[in-house]
C-alpha positions as CSV (number, residue, x, y, z in Angstrom):
1,M,-15.2,31.1,28.6
2,T,-13.8,27.9,27.0
3,S,-12.5,26.3,24.3
4,V,-11.2,22.4,22.9
5,E,-8.5,21.5,23.4
6,E,-6.7,19.7,19.8
7,H,-3.1,18.0,19.8
8,L,-2.8,17.3,15.8
9,R,0.9,15.4,15.0
10,T,1.4,14.4,11.3
11,G,3.7,11.1,10.7
12,T,5.4,9.9,7.7
13,P,3.2,9.1,4.8
14,R,4.1,5.4,4.1
15,W,0.9,3.8,1.5
16,A,2.3,0.5,0.4
17,A,1.0,-2.9,1.5
18,A,0.8,-2.5,5.3
19,G,2.1,1.5,4.4
20,L,1.0,4.5,7.1
21,I,-0.6,7.3,7.5
22,V,-0.5,7.9,11.2
23,W,-1.7,11.0,12.8
24,L,-2.2,11.7,16.6
25,L,-5.2,13.5,18.5
26,G,-5.0,14.5,21.5
27,A,-8.4,15.1,24.1
28,G,-11.6,14.8,21.7
29,T,-14.5,17.2,21.5
30,T,-15.9,15.3,24.7
31,A,-13.2,16.7,26.4
32,A,-12.8,21.5,27.4
33,A,-10.1,23.2,28.7
34,Q,-11.5,26.4,30.9
35,V,-9.6,29.9,29.9
36,I,-8.5,32.0,32.9
37,M,-8.1,35.2,31.3
38,R,-5.3,36.9,33.4
39,P,-1.7,36.7,34.1
40,G,-1.2,34.0,36.4
41,P,2.0,32.3,37.7
42,G,1.3,29.5,35.0
43,A,0.6,32.7,32.1
44,N,2.0,32.0,28.7
45,R,3.4,35.3,27.1
46,S,-0.9,36.3,25.8
47,G,-1.2,36.3,29.3
48,V,-3.7,33.8,29.3
49,T,-3.2,30.9,31.4
50,I,-4.9,27.2,30.5
51,I,-5.9,25.3,32.6
52,E,-5.4,21.3,30.9
53,P,-7.9,19.1,31.8
54,T,-8.4,16.8,34.2
55,F,-9.0,12.7,33.0
56,E,-9.5,10.3,35.7
57,P,-8.0,6.8,35.8
58,P,-9.5,3.8,35.3
59,Y,-8.1,4.1,31.3
60,R,-10.3,1.5,28.8
61,L,-8.3,1.0,25.3
62,T,-9.8,0.4,22.2
63,V,-8.0,-1.3,19.2
64,S,-10.8,-0.7,16.0
65,V,-9.7,-1.5,11.8
66,Y,-12.5,-0.7,9.8
67,V,-12.7,-2.5,6.2
68,T,-12.6,-1.0,2.7
69,G,-12.4,-2.7,-0.7
70,Q,-9.7,-2.2,-3.1
71,D,-12.9,-0.3,-5.4
72,G,-14.0,1.3,-2.4
73,R,-17.3,-0.3,-1.5
74,P,-17.9,-1.0,2.4
75,L,-17.2,-4.6,3.4
76,P,-19.4,-5.0,6.2
77,A,-17.8,-7.3,9.5
78,P,-16.3,-9.6,9.6
79,L,-15.0,-9.7,6.2
80,G,-12.0,-8.6,5.0
81,A,-8.9,-8.8,7.8
82,N,-9.2,-10.2,10.8
83,V,-8.3,-8.6,13.7
84,L,-6.0,-10.2,17.2
85,V,-4.2,-8.0,20.3
86,I,-1.7,-10.1,22.2
87,D,-1.0,-8.2,25.3
88,P,2.7,-8.5,27.3
89,Q,1.8,-12.1,28.8
90,G,1.3,-13.1,25.4
91,R,-2.7,-13.8,25.7
92,R,-4.7,-13.1,23.0
93,V,-7.6,-11.5,22.1
94,G,-10.0,-11.5,19.1
95,V,-9.9,-13.6,15.5
96,D,-6.0,-15.2,14.2
97,E,-4.6,-15.4,10.7
98,T,-6.5,-18.7,10.6
99,G,-10.3,-17.6,11.6
100,R,-9.8,-18.9,15.2
101,R,-11.2,-16.7,17.6
102,F,-9.4,-16.0,21.0
103,A,-10.7,-14.2,24.4
104,D,-7.3,-15.5,26.6
105,V,-7.4,-11.2,28.1
106,P,-8.7,-10.7,31.6
107,N,-11.7,-7.5,30.7
108,G,-10.6,-8.2,27.1
109,T,-13.4,-8.2,24.1
110,W,-13.9,-8.8,20.1
111,G,-16.7,-7.9,18.2
112,P,-18.0,-5.7,15.4
113,L,-17.9,-2.6,14.5
114,V,-19.7,-0.1,12.7
115,N,-18.1,3.6,12.0
116,P,-20.2,6.3,13.4
117,Q,-18.0,9.0,11.8
118,P,-16.4,7.6,8.1
119,N,-16.6,10.9,6.6
120,A,-15.2,13.3,9.8
121,P,-12.2,15.3,8.4
122,V,-9.8,13.3,10.7
123,G,-10.3,9.7,11.9
124,P,-11.3,6.7,10.7
125,R,-12.3,6.1,7.2
126,G,-14.1,2.4,6.0
127,L,-17.9,1.7,7.7
128,F,-17.7,-1.1,9.1
129,G,-14.6,-3.8,11.3
130,T,-13.6,-5.0,13.8
131,G,-12.3,-4.2,17.0
132,V,-11.2,-5.4,20.8
133,T,-11.7,-3.4,23.7
134,L,-9.4,-4.0,26.9
135,N,-10.6,-2.2,30.1
136,D,-8.3,-1.4,32.9
137,P,-5.5,-3.0,30.7
138,P,-1.8,-2.6,33.2
139,D,0.9,-1.2,31.5
140,G,2.6,-3.3,28.6
141,H,3.9,-4.2,25.6
142,Y,1.6,-4.6,23.5
143,V,0.9,-6.5,19.6
144,L,-2.2,-5.4,17.0
145,E,-2.1,-8.4,14.1
146,V,-4.0,-7.7,11.2
147,A,-4.3,-10.8,8.7
148,G,-6.0,-9.9,5.4
149,T,-8.7,-12.3,4.4
150,D,-9.9,-9.9,1.4
151,Q,-8.2,-7.2,-1.1
152,A,-9.0,-4.4,1.5
153,L,-8.4,-1.1,2.6
154,L,-7.6,-1.1,6.7
155,D,-8.1,2.2,8.7
156,L,-7.2,1.2,12.2
157,A,-7.7,3.5,15.2
158,V,-6.4,3.0,18.5
159,A,-7.5,5.1,21.6
160,Q,-7.3,5.7,25.4
161,W,-10.5,6.5,27.1
162,D,-11.2,7.2,30.9
163,R,-13.5,6.3,33.2
164,A,-16.6,9.1,32.1
165,G,-15.8,7.9,28.4
166,R,-14.0,11.7,27.0
167,R,-11.0,10.5,23.9
168,R,-7.4,11.2,25.6
169,W,-6.0,10.5,23.5
170,M,-6.2,8.2,19.7
171,H,-3.9,7.5,17.0
172,I,-4.9,6.4,13.3
173,A,-2.8,4.6,11.0
174,R,-3.5,3.4,7.3
175,A,-2.8,0.2,5.6
176,S,-3.6,-1.9,2.7
177,T,-3.8,-5.5,2.9
178,E,-5.0,-9.1,0.4
179,P,-6.0,-12.9,2.2
180,G,-2.8,-14.3,3.5
181,A,-1.0,-11.0,4.1
182,V,-0.4,-10.3,8.3
183,D,0.7,-7.8,9.0
184,R,2.0,-6.3,13.0
185,W,2.0,-2.9,14.5
186,D,3.5,-2.9,17.9
187,I,2.2,-0.5,20.5
188,P,4.0,0.2,23.7
189,Y,1.4,1.7,27.1
190,T,2.0,3.6,29.1
191,A,-1.5,4.3,31.1
192,A,-0.8,7.1,33.1
193,A,1.4,9.0,30.7
194,R,0.7,11.2,27.4
195,P,0.4,10.0,24.8
196,A,-0.3,6.9,26.8
197,F,0.9,4.6,23.7
198,D,2.4,4.5,20.5
199,L,1.3,2.4,17.1
200,A,4.4,1.4,15.2
201,E,4.7,-1.2,12.1
202,R,7.5,-3.6,12.8
203,R,9.2,-3.5,9.2
204,D,9.6,-6.6,7.5
205,N,11.5,-6.1,4.4
206,S,12.4,-9.5,3.5
207,Y,12.0,-11.5,0.4
208,L,12.2,-14.6,-1.4
209,S,13.4,-14.8,-4.9
210,L,13.6,-17.9,-7.4
211,R,14.8,-17.5,-10.9
212,V,15.6,-20.0,-14.1
213,Y,16.8,-19.5,-16.8
214,G,17.0,-21.7,-19.8
215,W,19.8,-23.3,-22.2
216,I,19.7,-25.0,-25.2
217,G,23.2,-25.7,-26.4
218,A,25.7,-23.5,-25.7
219,A,23.3,-20.8,-26.0
220,A,20.6,-19.2,-24.3
221,A,17.3,-19.8,-25.0
222,E,13.5,-19.2,-24.1
223,P,12.1,-21.0,-21.4
224,V,12.1,-24.6,-20.9
225,T,10.8,-24.8,-17.6
226,E,7.7,-24.1,-15.5
227,L,7.6,-23.1,-11.5
228,L,5.3,-24.0,-9.0
229,V,6.0,-23.1,-5.9
230,T,4.1,-25.1,-2.5
231,D,4.5,-22.7,1.3
232,A,4.4,-24.4,4.5
233,R,0.5,-23.6,5.1
234,G,-0.2,-25.1,1.6
235,R,-0.2,-22.4,-0.5
236,R,0.7,-22.3,-4.7
237,L,2.5,-20.1,-7.1
238,G,3.6,-20.7,-10.2
239,R,1.8,-22.8,-13.3
240,E,1.3,-26.0,-13.4
241,P,2.1,-26.8,-18.0
242,Q,0.2,-29.6,-18.1
243,S,-3.2,-28.7,-17.2
244,K,-1.9,-24.8,-17.9
245,R,-3.7,-23.4,-14.8
246,D,-2.5,-21.0,-12.7
247,Y,-2.5,-20.2,-8.8
248,Q,-2.0,-17.4,-7.1
249,E,-2.5,-17.9,-3.7
250,I,0.5,-17.1,-2.0
251,P,0.8,-13.2,-1.1
252,R,2.2,-10.9,-2.0
253,A,4.1,-12.9,-4.2
254,S,4.1,-12.8,-8.4
255,Y,5.3,-15.0,-11.1
256,G,6.5,-13.8,-13.9
257,T,9.6,-14.2,-16.9
258,G,11.9,-12.2,-15.0
259,T,12.8,-8.3,-15.3
260,G,16.4,-9.7,-17.5
261,D,17.5,-9.4,-20.6
262,T,17.1,-13.3,-21.1
263,E,13.8,-14.4,-20.9
264,G,13.5,-17.2,-17.7
265,R,11.2,-18.1,-14.8
266,E,11.0,-16.2,-11.9
267,I,9.1,-15.8,-8.8
268,E,9.1,-13.5,-6.2
269,V,7.6,-13.6,-2.2
270,S,7.9,-10.5,0.1
271,Q,7.3,-11.4,3.3
272,P,7.8,-15.0,3.7
273,G,6.4,-17.4,6.0
274,T,8.9,-19.2,7.4
275,G,9.5,-23.0,7.3
276,V,9.7,-25.7,4.2
277,Y,9.1,-24.3,0.8
278,A,8.2,-27.3,-2.0
279,L,9.3,-26.3,-5.8
280,D,8.8,-28.1,-8.4
281,V,10.6,-27.2,-12.2
282,I,8.4,-28.4,-15.2
283,G,9.8,-28.7,-18.6
284,I,8.7,-27.4,-21.3
285,A,10.7,-27.9,-23.6
286,S,14.4,-29.8,-24.3
287,G,17.1,-27.8,-22.9
288,T,19.2,-27.2,-19.4
289,Y,18.6,-24.8,-16.7
290,D,20.2,-22.9,-13.9
291,M,18.3,-22.2,-11.4
292,T,19.1,-19.5,-8.0
293,V,17.6,-18.5,-4.6
294,Y,17.6,-15.1,-3.1
295,A,16.9,-14.4,0.4
296,T,17.0,-11.1,2.5
297,D,16.1,-11.0,6.4
298,V,13.7,-8.4,7.9
299,A,16.5,-5.5,7.6
300,G,16.1,-6.0,4.1
301,Q,20.3,-7.8,5.1
302,S,21.3,-10.2,2.1
303,A,22.2,-13.8,1.9
304,A,24.5,-15.7,-0.3
305,P,23.0,-17.0,-2.9
306,S,22.2,-20.8,-3.6
307,E,22.7,-22.4,-7.0
308,V,22.1,-25.1,-9.1
309,R,23.1,-24.9,-12.2
310,D,23.6,-27.2,-15.5
311,V,20.6,-29.3,-15.2
312,P,19.4,-31.5,-17.8
313,T,15.1,-31.5,-18.4
314,R,12.7,-32.4,-21.3
315,T,9.0,-31.5,-21.5
316,G,6.9,-32.9,-18.7
317,R,9.9,-33.9,-16.3
318,V,9.8,-32.9,-13.0
319,H,11.6,-32.2,-11.0
320,R,11.3,-31.4,-7.5
321,Y,13.7,-29.4,-4.6
322,R,13.0,-28.8,-1.3
323,L,13.5,-25.1,0.7
324,D,14.2,-24.2,3.8
325,Y,13.7,-20.6,3.9
326,A,14.2,-19.8,8.3
327,G,14.4,-15.4,8.5
328,A,17.1,-15.1,10.6
329,S,19.2,-11.9,11.5
330,P,21.5,-12.3,10.1
331,P,19.8,-13.9,7.1
332,A,21.4,-17.1,5.7
333,A,21.8,-18.5,2.6
334,P,18.7,-20.1,1.5
335,R,18.8,-23.9,2.0
336,L,17.7,-26.1,-1.0
337,G,17.7,-29.8,-0.7
338,G,15.9,-33.0,-2.7
339,G,12.6,-33.1,-2.5
340,W,11.9,-36.6,-1.9
341,G,13.6,-38.6,0.8
342,Q,12.7,-40.6,3.6
343,G,12.6,-38.4,6.4
344,A,15.9,-36.2,7.9
345,R,18.5,-38.1,5.3
346,L,21.9,-37.8,4.6
347,L,21.0,-37.9,1.2
348,S,17.7,-36.3,-0.7
349,Y,17.5,-36.0,-4.3
350,A,15.4,-33.7,-6.4
351,Y,15.4,-36.4,-9.6
352,P,14.3,-39.1,-9.0
353,V,11.4,-38.4,-7.4
354,A,10.2,-41.8,-6.6
355,G,11.4,-45.7,-5.5
356,Q,10.9,-46.7,-8.9
357,T,10.8,-44.5,-11.7
358,Q,9.9,-45.4,-15.7
359,L,11.9,-43.3,-18.0
360,A,9.9,-42.8,-21.4
361,P,10.6,-44.2,-23.9
362,G,14.0,-43.7,-25.8
363,E,15.9,-42.4,-23.2
364,T,19.3,-44.1,-22.5
365,S,20.1,-42.7,-19.8
366,I,18.9,-41.0,-16.2
367,T,20.4,-37.6,-14.5
368,V,20.0,-38.1,-10.6
369,I,20.2,-34.7,-9.2
370,V,21.3,-35.5,-5.3
371,F,21.8,-33.5,-1.7
372,Y,24.3,-34.0,1.2
373,A,23.1,-33.4,3.7
374,P,25.9,-30.9,5.9
375,T,27.2,-33.9,8.3
376,I,28.3,-36.4,5.9
377,A,31.3,-38.2,5.6
378,R,32.8,-38.2,2.6
379,D,34.8,-40.7,2.3
380,S,31.7,-43.0,3.4
381,F,30.1,-42.9,-0.3
382,R,29.5,-45.3,-2.5
383,A,27.5,-45.8,-4.7
384,T,26.9,-48.5,-7.7
385,L,24.5,-49.0,-11.1
386,A,22.9,-52.1,-11.2
387,G,26.1,-53.5,-9.5
388,R,29.1,-51.6,-10.8
389,D,30.5,-49.3,-9.0
390,V,29.9,-45.9,-10.4
391,T,31.2,-44.0,-6.8
392,A,33.4,-42.0,-8.9
393,S,30.7,-39.9,-11.4
394,F,29.6,-38.5,-7.9
395,T,31.2,-35.2,-5.7
396,P,29.9,-35.8,-2.6
397,T,29.9,-32.3,-0.6
398,P,28.6,-32.1,3.3
399,G,25.8,-29.4,2.9
400,G,26.4,-29.8,-1.5
401,H,24.7,-32.0,-4.4
402,D,25.8,-33.6,-7.0
403,V,23.9,-33.7,-10.7
404,V,24.9,-36.9,-12.0
405,R,24.2,-38.4,-15.9
406,L,24.3,-42.7,-15.7
407,P,24.3,-43.9,-18.7
408,L,21.7,-46.8,-18.7
409,A,21.2,-50.8,-19.8
410,P,17.8,-51.7,-20.9
411,G,15.5,-53.4,-18.6
412,S,15.6,-52.4,-14.8
413,N,19.0,-50.6,-13.1
414,A,19.6,-50.6,-9.2
415,L,20.6,-47.4,-8.7
416,V,22.3,-47.6,-4.7
417,L,23.7,-44.7,-2.8
418,S,25.9,-45.1,0.7
419,V,27.1,-42.4,3.2
420,N,27.8,-42.4,6.4
421,G,26.9,-39.1,8.4
422,A,25.6,-37.6,11.6
423,A,22.1,-37.8,12.8
424,A,20.5,-35.0,14.5
425,D,20.9,-36.4,17.9
426,G,24.6,-36.6,17.4
427,A,25.3,-40.2,16.3
428,M,26.9,-41.6,13.4
429,V,24.5,-44.0,11.1
430,R,24.3,-44.9,7.1
431,H,21.8,-44.0,5.0
432,T,20.7,-46.2,1.9
433,D,19.5,-45.5,-1.2
434,S,18.2,-48.5,-2.9
435,L,16.2,-46.6,-5.9
436,Q,14.9,-48.7,-9.4
437,I,15.2,-46.7,-13.1
438,V,13.2,-49.1,-15.8
439,R,15.1,-47.9,-19.1
440,R,12.6,-49.0,-21.9
């Protein structure tokens, strides 16, 4: 008399972007266990001795990702998601988020898949997908990286097989993805253990939030700006008001009016990539705005926000900021700077954003938004406008910024700012910027 051993364990369900519904399956239907109907030294309480099936090394590890469209339609491979496996030595096999293919892992292969049992009661759904096979992989820590190329639902199946093709263990997970999103799972693997591996999602609770609220006089107002952010990969999110074009290229991100009592403009990015972001704050009405930048690390721990307050704007005016997001733990405050400045400068500017600026007809002054590097020597700062000393109009602070309004004479006005400070290599330098502002 024989029976089939099937171990089933249900993990904690979580359905979100990269949520998990996890099952662990033991020996597949191809592996049978003999039941001897007489008591013996290893008998259980019913008097039945069960002889476990014997699996024969070497073992094979398969990583399969089946993809279904959000509307339920099957997506043929390789649409929907790119699949990459990284071995304990950092070698890769599969396709990364940029579409580049790797085949660095010995005895590792990547290719399209067809699910033989997409309607099985327990098992991965999805008809098509891609996967990686590792033949006789060494013990160690593997990483599965799935990069979305479409709005799609994912069924992940990681299985270990013995020499005879009998499934020794399987772990299944479910997730969702979208273009540009990248999710990772850790696969600690020990071939001889049972279970031989686990499949654990890398939780990422990081986010980046940009909030801008407008003021006309002393009263909160309808929004006076639109926002357009560009990430380190050149993807955009927000609205360009002149062309009335909306951008939604950054994954797991949104742009809207916010959730507070006062309507504003807010950008929210979940699981933001590290690097330098460019932020354009574009005026759509005359007034002032306050901007606050919030960020958390992967554990969801937040840092102190960065703020710029009481910034005048007008229709068509573009203020360009630079935002450095590290995503490190413990979290550090997002570093704001000016989007214009030559190289690793001690001074950078959100406005003006060019060496020469022509003001609109009727404008008689300019508001300079200048950011100071953390390494400046504040007492060395000097500023002149058309030859006049205007140093007292500024309050240079290491790592800080100034929003300074300067009246202008008709014609061309030379604004010269200079400061001493430490360069990246530690050497003391003096940087001088000469800005030409033309009042019509």
